[in-house]
All heavy atoms as an XYZ file, in Angstrom:
637
protein
N      94.331     97.118    108.136
C      94.701     96.819    106.760
C      94.707     95.345    106.491
O      95.229     94.572    107.286
C      96.184     97.399    106.494
C      96.605     97.185    105.078
S      98.286     97.703    104.733
C      98.121     99.485    104.885
N      94.130     94.978    105.389
C      94.066     93.494    105.100
C      95.386     92.883    104.705
O      96.290     93.649    104.319
C      93.078     93.293    103.962
O      93.599     93.738    102.784
N      95.448     91.610    104.772
C      96.698     90.859    104.355
C      96.995     91.114    102.933
O      98.186     91.286    102.532
C      96.545     89.441    104.653
C      96.530     89.049    106.188
O      97.087     89.919    106.941
O      96.186     87.973    106.473
N      95.908     91.123    102.134
C      96.063     91.418    100.667
C      96.692     92.775    100.384
O      97.616     92.912     99.615
C      94.778     91.139     99.902
C      94.827     91.437     98.400
C      95.773     90.416     97.722
C      93.430     91.313     97.802
N      96.111     93.758    101.100
C      96.628     95.134    100.883
C      98.082     95.299    101.296
O      98.870     95.885    100.641
C      95.725     96.092    101.685
C      96.106     97.541    101.459
C      95.869     98.076    100.075
O      94.829     97.875     99.523
N      96.854     98.686     99.481
N      98.422     94.628    102.441
C      99.759     94.646    102.925
C     100.759     93.946    101.937
O     101.851     94.464    101.629
C      99.900     93.983    104.290
N     100.301     92.842    101.338
C     101.165     92.087    100.383
C     101.279     92.955     99.082
O     102.392     92.940     98.496
C     100.524     90.723    100.079
O     100.496     89.898    101.193
N     100.162     93.568     98.786
C     100.194     94.446     97.526
C     101.130     95.552     97.737
O     101.994     95.860     96.831
C      98.792     94.962     97.246
C      98.681     95.862     96.037
C      98.755     95.361     94.791
C      98.437     97.207     96.151
C      98.642     96.190     93.650
C      98.361     98.075     95.099
C      98.530     97.517     93.784
N     101.108     96.245     98.878
C     101.968     97.419     99.140
C     103.472     96.901     99.128
O     104.332     97.631     98.661
C     101.643     98.026    100.442
C     100.296     98.739    100.469
O      99.806     99.018     99.367
O      99.719     98.963    101.534
N     103.678     95.774     99.679
C     105.028     95.198     99.628
C     105.523     94.876     98.228
O     106.698     95.160     97.858
C     105.167     93.943    100.497
N     104.603     94.402     97.416
C     104.908     94.053     96.007
C     105.205     95.327     95.234
O     106.070     95.355     94.360
C     103.781     93.249     95.367
N     104.474     96.427     95.483
C     104.726     97.718     94.841
C     106.127     98.178     95.158
O     106.803     98.670     94.329
C     103.638     98.716     95.295
C     104.061    100.109     94.801
C     102.280     98.359     94.702
N     106.510     98.078     96.434
C     107.796     98.536     96.888
C     108.869     97.654     96.227
O     109.895     98.224     95.775
C     107.886     98.457     98.390
N     108.570     96.345     96.174
C     109.580     95.445     95.589
C     109.769     95.662     94.134
O     110.854     95.498     93.595
C     109.116     93.981     95.904
C     110.095     92.874     95.447
C     109.537     91.509     95.789
O     108.455     91.345     96.384
N     110.284     90.508     95.357
N     108.664     96.091     93.448
C     108.687     96.257     92.023
C     109.696     97.358     91.563
O     110.212     97.417     90.484
C     107.325     96.542     91.409
O     106.952     97.876     91.762
N     109.937     98.245     92.552
C     110.891     99.347     92.274
C     112.328     98.948     92.444
O     113.271     99.663     92.092
C     110.550    100.610     93.206
C     109.223    101.146     92.904
C     108.863    102.247     93.875
C     107.569    102.877     93.378
N     106.486    102.759     94.346
N     112.593     97.820     92.963
C     113.920     97.252     93.273
C     114.218     95.957     92.577
O     115.019     95.106     93.049
C     114.094     97.114     94.793
C     113.976     98.400     95.507
O     114.454     99.402     95.085
N     113.186     98.519     96.589
N     113.609     95.667     91.458
C     113.872     94.463     90.648
C     115.342     94.527     90.121
O     115.889     95.528     89.816
C     112.919     94.266     89.496
C     111.435     94.122     89.928
C     110.471     94.168     88.714
C     111.224     92.837     90.691
N     115.930     93.320     90.092
C     117.327     93.239     89.685
C     117.469     93.621     88.184
O     118.444     94.253     87.779
C     117.850     91.847     89.842
O     117.063     90.885     89.237
N     116.517     93.283     87.349
C     116.514     93.679     85.949
C     115.257     94.345     85.551
O     114.159     94.138     86.081
C     116.656     92.446     85.088
N     115.304     95.337     84.587
C     114.218     96.088     84.239
C     113.314     95.187     83.317
O     113.808     94.661     82.302
C     114.573     97.317     83.415
C     113.403     98.229     83.074
C     113.896     99.479     82.232
N     112.842    100.411     82.041
C     111.980    100.334     80.952
N     112.117     99.434     80.066
N     111.089    101.288     80.815
N     112.015     94.994     83.663
C     111.170     94.198     82.801
C     110.899     94.813     81.361
O     111.202     96.039     81.181
C     109.828     94.153     83.548
C     110.103     94.575     85.004
C     111.339     95.492     84.866
N     110.562     93.969     80.441
C     110.322     94.482     79.118
C     109.010     95.401     79.205
O     108.320     95.377     80.130
C     110.171     93.379     78.043
C     108.995     92.463     78.405
O     108.021     92.834     78.873
O     109.203     91.188     78.106
N     108.799     96.127     78.091
C     107.724     97.050     78.010
C     106.382     96.466     78.220
O     105.470     97.002     78.847
C     107.792     97.906     76.685
C     108.908     98.936     76.781
O     109.435     99.221     77.756
N     109.235     99.357     75.605
N     106.154     95.269     77.589
C     104.879     94.584     77.786
C     104.626     94.254     79.238
O     103.491     94.372     79.664
C     104.817     93.301     76.954
N     105.650     93.783     79.935
C     105.467     93.481     81.354
C     105.228     94.711     82.188
O     104.387     94.734     83.125
C     106.719     92.689     81.850
O     106.915     91.517     81.043
C     106.540     92.254     83.285
N     105.913     95.769     81.846
C     105.755     97.015     82.542
C     104.281     97.557     82.410
O     103.674     98.027     83.314
C     106.741     98.178     82.069
C     108.175     97.961     82.500
C     109.073     98.937     81.732
C     108.314     98.067     84.052
N     103.773     97.381     81.163
C     102.338     97.809     80.946
C     101.421     96.972     81.710
O     100.409     97.456     82.266
C     102.032     97.740     79.388
C     102.667     98.938     78.608
C     102.486     98.609     77.120
C     102.025    100.226     78.915
N     101.733     95.652     81.829
C     100.877     94.782     82.583
C     100.876     95.155     84.010
O      99.790     95.192     84.730
C     101.349     93.297     82.412
C     100.594     92.247     83.116
C      99.371     91.894     82.318
C      98.701     90.695     82.960
N      97.374     90.534     82.637
N     102.051     95.482     84.592
C     102.187     95.934     85.930
C     101.367     97.206     86.175
O     100.661     97.378     87.210
C     103.647     96.122     86.311
C     104.500     94.953     86.670
C     105.950     95.273     86.645
C     104.025     94.237     87.864
N     101.446     98.135     85.238
C     100.748     99.467     85.268
C      99.236     99.160     85.382
O      98.599     99.645     86.195
C     101.145    100.308     84.128
C     100.312    101.594     84.140
C     100.669    102.654     84.905
C      99.156    101.719     83.287
C      99.901    103.887     84.887
C      98.496    102.879     83.278
C      98.837    103.952     84.090
O      98.071    105.011     84.131
N      98.772     98.345     84.414
C      97.365     98.126     84.331
C      96.812     97.442     85.627
O      95.837     97.819     86.101
N      97.573     96.443     86.062
C      97.153     95.785     87.332
C      97.173     96.733     88.570
O      96.234     96.645     89.360
C      98.015     94.587     87.562
C      97.838     93.368     86.684
C      98.927     92.332     86.819
C      96.464     92.743     86.821
N      98.142     97.597     88.587
C      98.283     98.523     89.663
C      97.075     99.463     89.615
O      96.399     99.749     90.678
C      99.580     99.313     89.601
C      99.679    100.426     90.643
C     100.160    100.050     91.937
C      99.337    101.681     90.378
C     100.167    100.999     92.942
C      99.363    102.639     91.354
C      99.804    102.333     92.652
O      99.832    103.332     93.648
N      96.776     99.997     88.442
C      95.707    101.010     88.388
C      94.358    100.276     88.710
O      93.421    100.870     89.337
C      95.612    101.597     86.967
C      96.813    102.593     86.650
C      96.782    103.738     87.523
C      95.801    104.829     87.002
N      95.754    106.124     87.699
N      94.210     99.088     88.139
C      92.850     98.347     88.439
C      92.764     98.020     89.890
O      91.663     98.123     90.512
C      92.843     97.072     87.612
C      91.518     96.368     87.539
C      90.427     97.110     86.849
O      90.709     97.943     86.010
N      89.186     96.833     87.224
N      93.874     97.619     90.549
C      93.850     97.296     91.950
C      93.646     98.520     92.894
O      93.075     98.385     93.954
N      94.142     99.676     92.414
C      93.972    100.897     93.268
C      92.815    101.738     92.942
O      92.230    102.366     93.765
C      95.254    101.718     93.250
O      95.585    102.088     91.885
C      96.437    100.979     93.878
N      92.486    101.869     91.644
C      91.394    102.797     91.229
C      90.192    102.135     90.631
O      89.166    102.803     90.469
C      92.027    103.783     90.175
N      90.288    100.829     90.371
C      89.124    100.173     89.745
C      89.064    100.409     88.224
O      90.074    100.740     87.614
N      87.903    100.172     87.643
C      87.758    100.279     86.178
C      88.180    101.687     85.658
O      87.856    102.699     86.257
C      86.330    100.001     85.781
C      86.016     98.503     85.845
O      86.944     97.709     85.973
O      84.760     98.196     85.814
N      88.718    101.663     84.479
C      89.205    102.859     83.851
C      87.978    103.751     83.316
O      87.211    103.154     82.571
C      90.066    102.475     82.620
C      90.711    103.676     81.894
O      90.366    104.826     82.226
N      91.627    103.431     81.006
N      87.888    104.922     83.843
C      86.829    105.769     83.362
C      87.427    107.067     82.667
O      86.658    107.978     82.353
C      85.894    106.280     84.513
O      86.805    106.895     85.527
C      85.246    105.039     85.129
N      88.736    107.074     82.526
C      89.412    108.201     81.899
C      89.219    108.230     80.369
O      89.029    107.184     79.726
C      90.876    108.217     82.259
C      91.112    108.452     83.768
C      92.598    108.434     84.152
O      93.419    108.480     83.255
O      92.876    108.388     85.402
N      89.356    109.443     79.838
C      89.240    109.593     78.361
C      90.507    108.995     77.697
O      91.588    109.183     78.135
C      89.143    111.067     78.037
C      88.839    111.412     76.586
C      88.522    112.872     76.446
C      88.299    113.219     74.958
N      89.474    113.696     74.261
N      90.286    108.290     76.566
C      91.466    107.641     75.891
C      92.393    108.832     75.326
O      91.927    109.703     74.630
C      90.947    106.771     74.751
C      92.018    105.961     74.159
C      91.474    104.927     73.157
C      92.537    103.991     72.760
N      91.977    102.853     72.058
N      93.614    108.763     75.586
C      94.516    109.733     75.017
C      94.595    109.726     73.417
O      94.250    108.695     72.849
C      95.920    109.379     75.537
C      95.679    108.501     76.702
C      94.381    107.826     76.388
N      94.927    110.849     72.811
C      94.987    110.952     71.320
C      96.204    110.146     70.767
O      97.034    109.704     71.471
N      96.187    110.170     69.417
C      97.224    109.379     68.727
C      98.651    109.949     68.965
O      99.581    109.235     68.921
C      96.933    109.393     67.186
C      95.852    108.437     66.849
C      94.669    108.922     66.431
C      96.033    107.098     66.856
C      93.605    108.074     66.044
C      94.986    106.212     66.508
C      93.827    106.706     66.066
N      98.749    111.210     69.326
C     100.064    111.796     69.522
C     100.713    111.332     70.811
O     101.905    111.447     71.037
N      99.937    110.784     71.725
C     100.474    110.337     73.048
C     100.500    108.831     73.021
O      99.642    108.153     73.664
C      99.499    110.847     74.122
C     100.009    110.482     75.579
O     101.128    109.872     75.702
O      99.351    110.859     76.553
N     101.560    108.317     72.494
C     101.725    106.845     72.284
C     101.804    106.147     73.707
O     101.217    105.098     73.881
C     102.983    106.459     71.443
C     102.940    107.114     70.102
S     101.994    106.073     68.984
C     103.305    105.532     67.978
N     102.640    106.674     74.508
C     102.806    106.082     75.859
C     101.532    106.073     76.653
O     101.145    105.123     77.255
C     103.989    106.756     76.645
C     104.102    106.265     78.057
C     105.294    106.613     75.914
N     100.842    107.235     76.705
C      99.634    107.399     77.351
C      98.501    106.411     76.834
O      97.796    105.861     77.686
N      98.543    106.285     75.548
C      97.592    105.289     74.926
C      97.815    103.881     75.352
O      96.952    103.097     75.644
C      97.646    105.468     73.367
C      96.543    106.167     72.734
C      96.757    106.230     71.269
N      95.852    105.444     70.570
C      94.553    105.688     70.233
N      94.108    106.946     70.728
N      93.782    104.934     69.659
N      99.147    103.559     75.360
C      99.544    102.152     75.739
C      99.112    101.872     77.160
O      98.584    100.818     77.518
C     100.972    101.969     75.465
N      99.353    102.853     78.016
C      99.036    102.677     79.462
C      97.475    102.593     79.590
O      97.001    101.764     80.338
C      99.556    103.887     80.247
C     101.077    103.825     80.467
C     101.436    105.119     81.180
C     102.750    104.954     82.009
N     103.029    106.175     82.720
N      96.767    103.494     78.847
C      95.342    103.478     78.946
C      94.822    102.083     78.508
O      93.899    101.556     79.105
C      94.761    104.600     78.019
C      93.255    104.815     78.180
C      92.651    105.657     79.011
C      92.235    104.129     77.485
N      91.283    105.582     78.947
C      90.983    104.637     77.955
C      92.183    103.222     76.506
C      89.771    104.230     77.457
C      90.966    102.704     75.966
C      89.799    103.219     76.501
N      95.286    101.539     77.406
C      94.953    100.292     76.822
C      95.168     99.162     77.802
O      94.299     98.238     77.999
C      95.530    100.022     75.529
C      95.034    100.797     74.286
O      93.872    101.330     74.416
O      95.732    100.981     73.345
N      96.314     99.221     78.465
C      96.751     98.189     79.455
C      95.752     98.197     80.619
O      95.307     97.142     81.061
C      98.101     98.455     79.958
N      95.416     99.359     81.078
C      94.480     99.468     82.235
C      93.066     99.053     81.746
O      92.339     98.323     82.426
C      94.480    100.926     82.785
C      93.574    101.157     83.903
C      92.969    100.231     84.799
C      93.301    102.416     84.444
N      92.242    100.945     85.689
C      92.379    102.234     85.592
C      93.599    103.713     84.096
C      91.893    103.313     86.304
C      93.105    104.827     84.854
C      92.326    104.534     85.867
N      92.674     99.542     80.607
C      91.230     99.315     80.160
C      91.039     97.871     79.872
O      89.854     97.416     79.938
C      91.003    100.206     78.896
C      89.487    100.364     78.645
O      88.821    100.943     79.502
N      89.075     99.968     77.407
N      92.066     97.120     79.493
C      91.911     95.684     79.157
C      91.538     94.915     80.343
O      91.079     93.763     80.265
C      93.233     95.162     78.564
O      94.237     95.056     79.566
N      91.651     95.388     81.558
C      91.320     94.739     82.817
C      89.929     95.190     83.315
O      89.604     94.778     84.455
C      92.400     95.069     83.873
C      93.765     94.509     83.538
C      94.830     95.195     84.395
C      93.855     93.035     83.624
N      89.211     95.880     82.547
C      87.861     96.330     82.980
C      87.054     95.138     83.410
O      87.013     94.119     82.789
C      87.152     97.075     81.861
C      85.904     97.823     82.344
C      85.403     98.663     81.222
C      86.069     99.990     81.361
N      85.463    101.048     80.564
N      86.398     95.320     84.607
C      85.577     94.219     85.147
C      86.319     93.335     86.137
O      85.763     92.476     86.858
N      87.659     93.435     86.176
C      88.462     92.657     87.115
C      88.310     93.346     88.480
O      88.410     94.524     88.544
C      89.980     92.641     86.720
O      90.097     92.160     85.390
C      90.773     91.800     87.654
N      88.072     92.530     89.564
C      87.910     93.127     90.847
C      89.218     93.660     91.307
O      90.265     93.237     90.874
C      87.446     92.062     91.882
O      88.399     91.105     92.122
N      89.160     94.646     92.260
C      90.371     95.206     92.872
C      91.231     94.070     93.445
O      92.419     94.069     93.347
C      89.968     96.238     93.918
C      89.336     97.493     93.322
O      88.447     97.387     92.451
N      89.775     98.656     93.757
N      90.566     93.210     94.209
C      91.274     92.118     94.832
C      92.042     91.167     93.919
O      93.140     90.810     94.118
C      90.326     91.292     95.777
C      89.741     92.026     96.964
C      88.543     92.980     96.542
O      87.968     92.844     95.371
O      88.215     93.861     97.342
N      91.323     90.859     92.836
C      91.948     89.999     91.789
C      93.197     90.658     91.105
O      94.164     89.997     90.881
C      90.879     89.533     90.785
N      92.990     91.939     90.828
C      94.078     92.692     90.240
C      95.237     92.796     91.169
O      96.411     92.649     90.818
C      93.617     94.059     89.774
N      95.005     93.067     92.426
C      96.097     93.129     93.403
C      96.804     91.812     93.503
O      98.042     91.753     93.495
C      95.542     93.414     94.824
C      95.177     94.878     94.973
S      94.573     95.118     96.704
C      94.159     96.832     96.648
N      96.066     90.635     93.476
C      96.707     89.343     93.603
C      97.550     89.099     92.364
O      98.665     88.549     92.413
C      95.709     88.251     93.812
C      96.271     86.924     94.140
C      97.160     86.873     95.392
O      96.696     87.308     96.458
N      98.400     86.473     95.209
N      97.036     89.422     91.225
C      97.809     89.238     89.947
C      99.047     90.043     89.954
O     100.106     89.557     89.462
C      96.932     89.559     88.718
C      95.790     88.503     88.487
C      94.934     88.977     87.359
O      95.374     89.436     86.246
N      93.601     88.819     87.497
N      98.986     91.204     90.467
C     100.130     92.121     90.574
C     101.179     91.498     91.434
O     102.371     91.420     91.110
C      99.688     93.506     91.122
C     100.867     94.533     91.145
C     100.924     95.439     90.077
C     101.712     94.572     92.159
C     101.977     96.379     90.066
C     102.685     95.538     92.269
C     102.895     96.439     91.106
O     103.919     97.362     91.160
N     100.742     91.030     92.601
C     101.654     90.382     93.604
C     102.352     89.170     92.903
O     103.551     88.947     93.048
C     100.883     89.910     94.880
C     100.384     91.104     95.564
C     101.726     89.021     95.743
C      99.264     90.825     96.631
N     101.553     88.310     92.231
C     102.066     87.116     91.613
C     103.094     87.579     90.515
O     104.127     86.818     90.324
C     100.946     86.289     91.032
C     100.004     85.709     92.076
O     100.492     85.593     93.300
O      98.985     85.309     91.802
N     102.810     88.503     89.699
C     103.702     88.940     88.603
C     104.981     89.522     89.181
O     106.059     89.155     88.703
C     103.026     90.019     87.771
C     103.785     90.502     86.534
C     104.243     89.340     85.656
C     102.961     91.452     85.752
N     104.930     90.313     90.267
C     106.151     90.838     90.836
C     106.992     89.691     91.420
O     108.274     89.657     91.260
C     105.835     91.881     91.928
C     107.111     92.291     92.698
C     105.256     93.139     91.233
N     106.346     88.759     92.039
C     107.060     87.517     92.560
C     107.801     86.785     91.536
O     108.948     86.303     91.648
C     106.164     86.548     93.336
C     105.793     87.040     94.675
C     104.946     86.065     95.446
C     104.572     86.463     96.763
N     103.480     85.633     97.399
N     107.136     86.668     90.307
C     107.693     85.935     89.170
C     108.896     86.678     88.549
O     109.739     86.022     87.962
C     106.648     85.616     88.097
O     106.340     86.789     87.370
N     108.947     87.958     88.752
C     110.048     88.747     88.213
C     111.243     88.815     89.196
O     112.354     89.292     88.794
C     109.554     90.213     87.865
C     108.526     90.356     86.804
C     107.958     91.760     86.834
C     109.017     89.945     85.496
N     111.012     88.519     90.391
C     112.065     88.693     91.464
C     113.080     87.519     91.429
O     112.744     86.450     91.014
C     111.508     88.738     92.846
O     110.623     89.938     92.886
């Protein structure tokens, strides 16, 4: 396992134990970076208007299209560190 993957996994675990709950915009950023880092570019169908949360998550992930998995993982690690 690479150092980046190990740091990413540690940041994912740490994100679940933050002292304060981040605001919704930050949570969406974390979600998008996590999905981009683990699954790559978004290829899923955009949720309909009735699914506001699903749409927001889809948009957050889709906004990172073209970002490499490694770059998304590093951004996720940096964001979690800034929240700790």
